[in-house]
C-alpha positions as CSV (number, residue, x, y, z in Angstrom):
1,M,0.0,0.0,0.0
2,P,1.5,3.4,-0.9
3,A,1.6,5.8,2.0
4,M,-0.5,8.9,2.0
5,S,1.5,12.0,1.0
6,E,0.4,13.7,4.2
7,E,2.8,11.5,6.2
8,F,5.8,13.0,4.5
9,G,5.3,16.2,6.4
10,P,3.1,19.3,6.4
11,D,2.1,21.2,3.4
12,F,3.9,24.5,2.8
13,I,2.9,27.3,0.6
14,T,4.7,30.5,-0.2
15,V,2.7,33.7,-0.2
16,T,3.7,37.2,-1.1
17,D,2.4,40.2,0.9
18,E,1.6,43.6,-0.4
19,D,5.2,44.7,-0.1
20,G,6.4,41.8,-2.2
21,N,8.0,40.0,0.7
22,E,7.7,36.2,0.3
23,F,7.1,34.1,3.4
24,E,6.3,30.4,3.9
25,L,3.2,29.2,5.6
26,E,2.5,25.7,7.0
27,H,-1.0,24.6,6.1
28,V,-2.8,23.4,9.3
29,D,-6.4,22.9,8.5
30,T,-9.2,23.7,6.1
31,L,-12.9,24.2,6.9
32,E,-16.1,25.2,5.3
33,Y,-18.1,27.9,7.2
34,N,-21.1,29.8,5.9
35,G,-20.5,28.5,2.4
36,Q,-17.0,29.9,2.4
37,T,-13.7,27.9,2.4
38,Y,-11.2,29.0,4.9
39,M,-7.6,27.7,5.4
40,A,-5.5,28.0,8.5
41,F,-1.8,28.4,8.5
42,F,1.1,28.8,10.9
43,P,4.1,30.8,9.9
44,A,7.0,28.4,9.1
45,V,9.5,29.1,11.8
46,Q,13.1,28.7,10.7
47,G,15.0,27.7,13.8
48,E,18.6,28.9,13.6
49,E,19.9,26.4,16.1
50,H,18.3,23.6,14.1
51,G,19.6,24.6,10.7
52,D,16.7,24.7,8.3
53,S,14.4,22.4,10.2
54,V,11.0,23.7,11.0
55,E,10.3,23.9,14.7
56,E,7.2,22.1,16.1
57,I,4.6,24.6,17.1
58,D,2.6,24.0,20.3
59,L,-1.0,25.1,19.7
60,D,-1.4,26.2,23.3
61,E,1.5,28.7,23.1
62,E,0.9,29.8,19.5
63,E,-2.8,30.4,19.3
64,S,-2.2,34.0,18.3
65,G,0.1,32.8,15.5
66,L,-2.6,31.2,13.5
67,I,-3.1,32.9,10.1
68,I,-6.5,32.4,8.6
69,L,-7.1,33.1,4.9
70,K,-10.2,32.5,2.7
71,V,-10.3,30.9,-0.7
72,I,-11.8,33.3,-3.3
73,Q,-12.4,33.0,-7.0
74,A,-10.5,35.6,-9.0
75,D,-10.1,35.5,-12.7
76,G,-11.3,31.9,-12.7
77,E,-8.6,30.9,-10.3
78,E,-8.6,30.1,-6.6
79,Q,-6.7,32.6,-4.6
80,L,-6.2,33.2,-0.9
81,S,-7.5,36.4,0.6
82,T,-7.4,38.0,4.0
83,L,-10.8,38.1,5.8
84,D,-13.0,41.1,5.5
85,S,-13.6,41.9,9.2
86,D,-12.4,41.2,12.7
87,E,-15.8,39.7,13.4
88,E,-15.4,37.2,10.5
89,L,-11.8,36.4,11.7
90,E,-13.0,35.8,15.3
91,L,-15.8,33.5,14.3
92,V,-13.7,31.5,11.9
93,Y,-10.8,31.4,14.4
94,Q,-13.1,29.8,17.0
95,Q,-14.2,27.2,14.4
96,F,-10.6,26.3,13.7
97,M,-9.7,26.1,17.4
98,E,-12.6,23.7,18.1
99,S,-11.7,21.6,15.1
100,L,-7.9,21.5,16.0
101,F,-8.5,20.6,19.6
102,A,-11.2,18.1,18.8
103,E,-8.7,16.3,16.6
104,E,-6.1,16.3,19.4
105,E,-8.6,14.8,21.8
106,D,-9.5,12.1,19.4
107,G,-5.8,11.3,19.3
């Protein structure tokens, strides 16, 4: 049986901000909420003392580090966009937290 690709490590994407700076994000989870697809990421932390290895992120300590983007259709392509409001961000953030911690408890 071939192994699922997910076992080879997390998914990373590279995004470019408004200033043209590229940074790497680690994809954590995806969920549907109110008919909209949202994706949650952690910044990929490059640990100097570990060479280029990515440090494990503890959810308890890094809650505020979660980056949530939504999938939008632009020019017929799927693109990631920031959320429209703090209220939307808060609601979706809670959904992700419940989802992530539920998965941890299922273990």
